[in-house]
N, C-alpha and C positions, 0 to 999 in steps of 0.2 A: 721450563723449570730445570734448575741445575742441582745435582747432588754434590754435597760437600762431605769430605771426611775430616772429622775433628778429633783431636786428642781428648782424653777425659778432662784434662785441665781446661781446655778451651770450652768444652761443653758446660762445665761447672761455672766458668766465668760468664758465659752467656745467660745461664739460668739465674745466677745471682744478679746480674745487671737487669734482666727482665723483671725479676721479683721486686727489685728496688724501684723500678719504673712503675710497677703496679701499685706499690705503696704510695708513691707520690700522686698518682692519679686518684687513689682512694681519698687522700687528704684533700685534693682539689675538689672532689665531689662533695665531701663533707662541708668544706668552706662555702662552696657555691650554694648548697642547700640552705645553709644558715643565712646566706645573703638573699635567698629567694630567687636565685638565678637558675636558668635552664641548665641541666646537667646531661642532656642527651648526648652531646658530643663526647664528653668525658666517659660516660657510661659505655658508649660504643668503643672507644679506645681501650677501655678496661677489658671489655669482652674479647676484643681482638688480641690483647696482650695475654689474657688467660688462655686463649686457644693456642697461641704460640708456645706458651709455657708448657701446656699439656702435651703438645707435639714433641717438645724437647725431652719429655719424660720417656718417649718411645725411641729416642735416638740411640744409636749404638756407637 
């Protein structure tokens, strides 16, 4: 694993992009549930994105 140094603006940009991605996944899950489809893949992707977002909260 590699350590990266980010500026505050770069960190904010990453967090905003990740948050937007999570919103899209949530909408996909809602639509799939309405259609009676399996959402396990999307739910796993959402959990991983949430973990990454939380990790960014501790970044300096």
